C-alpha positions in Angstrom: 140.2 -167.5 97.8 140.8 -165.4 100.9 138.7 -162.3 101.5 139.7 -159.5 103.8 138.0 -156.3 104.9 140.5 -153.4 104.7 144.3 -153.2 104.4 146.7 -154.6 107.0 149.3 -152.4 108.6 152.1 -154.4 107.0 151.9 -157.1 104.4 153.0 -160.6 105.5 154.4 -161.3 102.0 154.8 -159.6 98.6 152.0 -159.7 96.0 151.0 -159.3 92.4 148.2 -156.7 92.5 145.5 -155.2 90.5 143.0 -152.5 91.6 139.4 -151.8 90.4 135.7 -152.1 91.0 135.3 -155.2 88.7 131.6 -154.7 88.5 130.3 -157.7 86.5 133.8 -159.2 86.0 133.3 -158.9 82.2 135.6 -160.1 79.5 137.9 -157.1 79.9 138.2 -157.8 83.6 138.8 -161.5 82.8 141.7 -160.6 80.5 143.3 -158.4 83.1 142.8 -161.1 85.8 144.5 -163.7 83.4 147.5 -161.3 83.2 147.4 -161.0 87.0 147.3 -164.8 87.7 149.9 -165.6 85.0 152.3 -163.1 86.5 151.6 -164.2 90.0 152.3 -167.8 89.1 155.6 -166.9 87.4 156.8 -165.0 90.5 155.4 -167.6 92.9 153.4 -164.9 94.6 149.7 -164.5 95.4 147.4 -162.9 92.9 145.7 -160.1 94.8 142.7 -157.8 94.0 142.0 -154.5 95.8 138.4 -153.5 95.3 136.0 -151.0 96.9 132.6 -151.1 98.7 130.7 -149.0 98.0 131.6 -148.2 94.4 133.3 -144.7 94.5 130.6 -143.2 92.3 128.0 -144.4 94.8 129.8 -142.5 97.5 130.4 -139.3 95.5 127.1 -139.3 93.4 124.6 -141.5 95.2 121.6 -140.2 93.2 123.2 -140.7 89.8 125.4 -143.7 90.4 125.1 -146.5 87.8 123.1 -149.6 88.5 125.3 -152.4 89.8 125.8 -155.5 87.6 126.7 -157.7 90.6 126.4 -157.6 94.4 129.6 -157.9 96.4 129.0 -161.6 97.0 128.5 -162.2 93.3 131.7 -160.3 92.4 133.7 -162.3 94.9 132.5 -165.5 93.5 133.4 -164.4 90.0 136.9 -163.3 91.1 137.4 -166.7 92.8 136.4 -168.3 89.5 139.2 -166.4 87.7 141.9 -167.8 90.0 142.4 -164.9 92.3 144.1 -165.9 95.6 143.1 -162.9 97.8 140.8 -160.0 97.7 140.9 -156.9 99.9 137.6 -155.1 100.1 138.3 -151.5 101.1 135.4 -149.4 102.5 135.2 -146.3 100.4 134.2 -143.4 102.7 135.3 -139.9 103.5 138.5 -141.0 105.2 139.5 -143.2 102.2 138.5 -140.5 99.7 140.9 -138.0 101.5 144.0 -140.2 101.2 146.6 -138.5 99.0 148.2 -140.2 96.1 151.5 -140.4 97.9 149.9 -141.9 101.0 148.0 -144.4 98.8 151.3 -145.7 97.3 153.2 -145.8 100.6 150.6 -147.0 103.1 148.4 -149.2 100.9 150.5 -150.5 98.0 153.9 -150.7 99.6 153.4 -151.3 103.3 149.9 -152.8 103.4 149.9 -155.0 100.3 153.6 -155.5 99.6 153.2 -154.9 95.9 155.9 -156.4 93.7 154.1 -156.2 90.4 151.1 -153.9 89.7 148.8 -154.4 86.7 146.2 -151.6 86.0 144.5 -149.8 83.1 146.6 -147.0 81.8 143.7 -144.6 82.6 143.7 -145.5 86.3 143.5 -142.6 88.7 143.8 -142.6 92.5 144.2 -140.5 95.6 142.4 -137.4 96.7 141.0 -135.4 93.8 142.3 -138.2 91.5 145.9 -136.8 91.7 147.7 -140.0 91.0 148.0 -141.6 87.6 149.8 -144.3 85.7 152.9 -142.1 85.2 153.2 -141.4 88.9 152.9 -145.1 89.7 155.7 -145.9 87.2 158.0 -143.3 88.7 157.3 -144.4 92.2 157.6 -148.1 91.3 161.1 -147.5 89.8 162.3 -146.0 93.2 160.4 -148.4 95.4 161.2 -151.6 93.5 157.8 -152.6 92.2 156.9 -153.0 88.5 153.9 -151.4 86.9 152.2 -152.8 83.8 149.4 -151.4 81.8 146.4 -153.5 80.7 145.5 -152.7 77.1 141.8 -152.1 76.3 140.0 -155.3 75.2 137.9 -154.8 72.0 135.2 -157.3 71.1 134.0 -156.9 67.6 135.3 -153.4 67.6 133.7 -152.4 70.9 135.5 -151.8 74.2 134.5 -154.3 76.9 133.2 -152.1 79.7 130.7 -152.2 82.5 128.9 -149.1 81.2 128.5 -150.8 77.7 126.9 -153.8 79.5 124.6 -151.6 81.5 123.4 -149.9 78.3 122.8 -153.2 76.6 120.8 -154.6 79.5 118.7 -151.5 79.9 117.9 -151.7 76.2 117.0 -155.4 76.5 119.9 -156.5 74.3 120.8 -159.6 76.3 122.9 -161.3 73.5 125.0 -158.1 73.3 125.5 -158.0 77.1 126.4 -161.7 77.1 129.0 -161.2 74.4 130.7 -158.5 76.5 130.3 -160.5 79.8 131.4 -163.9 78.3 128.2 -165.4 79.7 124.5 -164.6 80.1 123.8 -161.9 82.6 122.5 -163.3 85.9 121.4 -162.3 89.4 121.9 -164.6 92.4 120.0 -164.5 95.6 118.2 -166.4 98.3 114.5 -167.4 97.9 112.4 -165.4 100.4 108.8 -165.3 101.3 106.7 -162.8 99.3 103.1 -161.7 99.4 102.0 -164.9 97.6 100.0 -162.9 95.0 101.5 -165.1 92.2 100.1 -168.2 93.9 96.6 -166.7 94.2 96.7 -165.9 90.5 97.7 -169.5 89.6 101.3 -168.7 88.9 103.4 -169.3 92.0 106.8 -167.6 91.9 110.1 -167.9 93.7 110.9 -164.4 95.1 114.6 -163.8 94.9 116.2 -161.4 97.4 118.0 -158.7 95.5 121.0 -156.8 96.9 120.8 -154.4 94.0 119.1 -151.2 94.9 118.6 -150.4 91.2 118.7 -153.5 89.0 120.5 -153.1 85.7 117.5 -154.4 83.7 113.7 -154.6 84.0 110.8 -156.4 82.3 109.7 -159.9 81.6 112.3 -162.5 80.6 112.8 -166.1 79.7 115.3 -167.4 82.2 117.2 -170.5 83.4 117.7 -171.1 87.1 120.5 -172.9 88.8 120.5 -174.1 92.4 117.4 -176.3 92.5 118.4 -179.4 90.6 121.4 -181.0 88.9 120.4 -179.3 85.7 119.1 -175.7 85.1 115.3 -175.2 85.4 113.5 -173.1 82.7 111.1 -170.3 83.7 109.8 -166.8 83.1 110.9 -164.0 85.3 109.6 -160.5 86.2 112.0 -157.9 87.5 110.6 -154.5 88.3 108.3 -152.6 90.7 105.1 -154.5 90.1 102.9 -151.5 89.4 99.6 -153.4 89.2 99.8 -154.8 92.7 101.8 -152.2 94.7 103.0 -148.6 94.6 106.0 -149.2 96.9 108.5 -148.6 94.0 110.7 -151.3 95.5 112.2 -153.6 92.7 111.6 -157.3 93.0 112.7 -160.4 91.1 110.0 -163.1 90.8 110.5 -166.4 88.8 107.7 -168.7 87.7 109.5 -172.0 87.4 108.3 -174.4 84.7 107.4 -178.0 85.7 108.6 -177.4 89.3 106.2 -177.8 92.3 108.5 -178.3 95.2 109.2 -175.8 98.0 112.4 -173.8 97.5 112.3 -171.2 100.3 115.9 -170.5 101.5 117.6 -171.9 98.4 120.3 -169.8 96.9 119.5 -169.5 93.2 121.2 -167.9 90.2 118.8 -166.6 87.5 120.2 -166.3 84.0 118.4 -163.8 81.8 118.2 -165.3 78.3 115.5 -163.4 76.3 113.6 -160.3 76.9 109.9 -160.6 76.1 108.4 -157.2 77.0 108.7 -154.2 79.3 106.9 -154.1 82.6 103.4 -152.7 82.4 100.5 -151.6 84.7 97.3 -153.5 84.1 93.7 -152.4 84.8 92.9 -155.4 87.0 94.3 -158.6 88.4 92.3 -160.5 85.8 94.1 -158.6 83.0 97.4 -159.3 84.8 96.7 -163.0 85.1 95.9 -163.3 81.4 99.1 -161.5 80.5 101.2 -163.8 82.8 99.7 -166.8 81.0 100.7 -165.3 77.7 104.2 -164.6 79.1 104.6 -168.2 80.2 103.4 -169.5 76.9 105.9 -167.3 75.0 108.8 -168.3 77.2 107.9 -172.0 76.8 107.8 -171.5 73.0 111.2 -169.7 73.1 112.8 -172.6 75.1 111.3 -175.1 72.5 113.4 -173.3 69.9 116.4 -172.7 72.3 116.8 -175.6 74.6 118.8 -175.1 77.8 122.3 -176.6 77.5 122.7 -178.8 80.6 
């Protein structure tokens, strides 16, 4: 899959296009991307995604923007896995936010991306002050020779598949619910970095995963499986939160105590799958109390895996 920053002045070829944030690339997104790639193959054209960085709500409402389900890197990997041929990542800033709906159609869709067939949700809005809508795209498409197709809402057991529903499920510790909407267990990927080695001094060494998420979508203690270390996933117990017993920095961290693993993994790029929430994060009165709780957390996770073996 090819990835480009921004939009070219003029497209080298026509495209089948969809537009969106695609945070988490959940089952609703996957259904839309299947429509996109099927149509692209039938027209012998590339399947193209236009997405934004940062998320428009992060630009307009930085203090109240929702937690991200995936970093940009993770999103691109998921889009590639869905068969997308090309992604254009557009920087969402004041200049982009000021583009009129008419300019968006002419400069971005028609000239820059050469849209032949556009697939979007029927509630899609675009352009300055959200002036453009599905009806406008249909009317402009008829005169500019590109087709516009609506993606119907995907319901899963009577619930709309959406990023906001997944965020709610994760925040409430309902991992099975989130996994049903995502089509897979929720995961965070990142590189193992050096931490402050407190876990090692307590007798529970951890892999510290670099997080790109400023506000993670979930917090607490979890049974997890980890990819990227061995040919098969490695079980463990993870803590994601601000570590109130050992620091008052308020910076979220992801630490994983890997079971039956004693090799160095600094620099490895791992994916941590969150399988079962055990408890919320808590502040303890002493490091001894924290150590005792970590031991109980590890025992609980091992007991959970004994009943729910990892599928290799």
